[in-house]
matplotlib code that plots the C-alpha trace (Angstrom):
import matplotlib.pyplot as plt

x = [-65.4, -67.5, -68.6, -70.3, -71.6, -73.6, -75.9, -78.8, -82.4, -84.5, -86.0, -89.3, -89.2, -88.3, -91.8, -91.9, -88.4, -89.4, -92.8, -90.9, -88.3, -91.0, -91.7, -88.9, -89.8, -89.2, -87.2, -84.9, -84.3, -83.6, -81.1, -79.2, -78.6, -77.5, -75.1, -73.4, -75.0, -75.1, -76.2, -77.3, -78.9, -80.0, -80.1, -81.9, -81.6, -84.3, -82.4, -82.2, -78.6, -78.6, -76.1, -75.8, -73.9, -73.2, -70.8, -69.7, -66.5, -65.9, -68.0, -67.2, -68.0, -71.4, -72.4, -71.3, -73.4, -76.5, -75.9, -76.4, -79.9, -83.2, -84.7, -81.9, -82.4, -86.1, -85.5, -82.7, -85.0, -87.9, -85.9, -83.8, -86.2, -86.1, -82.3, -80.7, -78.3, -81.2, -78.8, -77.4, -78.8, -79.0, -76.5, -74.0, -74.0, -72.8, -69.9, -68.0, -66.8, -63.4, -63.5, -61.1, -62.3, -63.6, -64.1, -63.6, -60.6, -58.8, -59.8, -58.5, -55.2, -55.0, -55.6, -53.0, -50.4, -51.3, -50.9, -47.6, -48.8]
y = [-127.8, -129.8, -128.3, -129.8, -127.5, -127.9, -125.8, -126.3, -126.0, -125.7, -129.1, -127.4, -125.8, -129.0, -129.3, -125.7, -126.0, -129.1, -127.4, -124.5, -126.5, -128.6, -125.6, -123.1, -119.9, -120.1, -116.9, -118.2, -121.4, -119.5, -117.1, -120.0, -121.6, -118.1, -117.7, -121.0, -123.3, -126.7, -130.1, -128.5, -130.8, -130.3, -133.1, -132.7, -135.1, -135.6, -133.5, -130.5, -131.1, -129.7, -130.8, -129.2, -130.1, -128.0, -128.0, -124.7, -123.1, -121.1, -121.4, -117.8, -116.3, -118.2, -117.1, -113.5, -113.7, -114.8, -112.1, -109.4, -110.6, -109.3, -112.7, -114.1, -111.2, -112.1, -115.7, -115.5, -113.1, -115.5, -118.6, -117.0, -117.9, -121.5, -121.7, -122.2, -119.3, -116.6, -113.7, -113.8, -114.9, -118.7, -118.7, -116.7, -119.5, -122.4, -124.1, -125.5, -129.2, -130.5, -133.2, -136.0, -138.7, -138.9, -142.3, -140.9, -138.8, -142.0, -144.3, -141.7, -141.4, -145.2, -145.5, -142.9, -144.9, -148.1, -146.5, -144.9, -141.4]
z = [-98.8, -96.5, -93.2, -90.1, -87.4, -84.1, -82.1, -79.5, -79.8, -76.6, -76.0, -75.3, -78.8, -80.8, -82.1, -83.4, -84.8, -86.7, -87.9, -89.3, -91.2, -92.7, -95.0, -95.0, -96.8, -100.4, -100.5, -97.8, -99.8, -103.1, -101.0, -99.4, -102.8, -104.4, -101.4, -102.1, -99.6, -101.4, -100.0, -96.9, -94.3, -90.6, -88.2, -84.9, -81.7, -79.2, -76.5, -79.0, -80.4, -83.8, -86.3, -89.7, -92.8, -95.9, -99.0, -100.1, -101.7, -98.3, -95.2, -93.9, -97.4, -97.7, -94.2, -95.1, -98.3, -96.3, -93.7, -96.4, -97.3, -95.7, -95.6, -93.6, -90.9, -90.7, -90.5, -87.8, -85.8, -86.2, -85.0, -82.1, -79.4, -80.2, -79.6, -76.2, -76.9, -77.6, -77.0, -80.6, -84.1, -84.4, -87.3, -85.2, -82.5, -84.9, -83.4, -86.4, -86.1, -87.5, -90.0, -89.2, -91.4, -95.0, -96.8, -100.4, -99.4, -97.8, -100.7, -103.3, -101.4, -101.2, -105.0, -105.6, -103.5, -105.3, -108.8, -107.7, -108.0]

ax = plt.figure().add_subplot(projection="3d")
ax.plot(x, y, z, "-o")
ax.set_aspect("equal")
plt.show()
């Protein structure tokens, strides 16, 4: 499944957020992959809007797997003060967005219609 989510980084903390993500801890990178986070990207706007994209089998399961790791607990604690909602771990504040269009899905459906399938 493809998942897109948003969150908000404090504008004053954007330089620090960028610095930390330029060299994510190797252990964190490995655990994300083991937990099923594939093709994971983060996009950050100048006003602090953070948009994430990940491909995984099941987003809730992938998040739950990360929640079991020590490195994720350390990472979330380290990052918490950089986010607008600093009352909870950053990964608990993700607002999942609903996918309403995907080019490949529609092209595939069109090809199926044209082939009579």
